[in-house]
N, C-alpha and C positions, 0 to 999 in steps of 0.2 A: 504493500500500500504506500509506503514512504517513497519507494522508487518511482511509482507512477506519479505521485505528487511532485517530486523533484523534476521528472521529465516534463510534466505539464507546465511547471513554473518556468523551466528553461525555454520551452517553446513560446510561452507568452512573452518572455523578455526578448527573445529573438524576433518575434513578430512586431513588438513595439519599438525596437531599436531604430528603424528608419524614421519613425515619427519623431523620436527624440532628436535624431540627427538633423532632420528637416527643421524642427523648431529652433535648434541651436543655430543653424545656418541663417534662418530668417532673423533671429535676434542679432546676429552679427551684421546682417545687411541693414537692419534698422539702426544699429549703433553707428555704422559707417555713415549713413545718411544724417544722423543727428550730429555727428562730428563735423561733417561738411557744413551743415547749416550753422552750427556754433562758430566755426572758423570764419564763415562769411559775416556773421553778426559782429564778432569781435573785430574783424578787419575793418568793417564799415564804421564801427564805433571809434576805433583808433584814427581812421581817416578823418572823420568829422571833428574829433577832438583836436587833431593837429591843424585842420583848416581853420577852426575858430581861434586857435591860439595865434595863428599868423596874422589874422585880421586886426 
């Protein structure tokens, strides 16, 4: 009985692995987009701060 439970558990984990990998990949994509947006925001903020300082 324990061997059957172990086998079933392993099969369930193997079946769910692509889902976890896909979720991690999507999370990395979202993080990459957020980093790009943050970099643009900080760059624009620095640009406007410098332009006001020169005036």
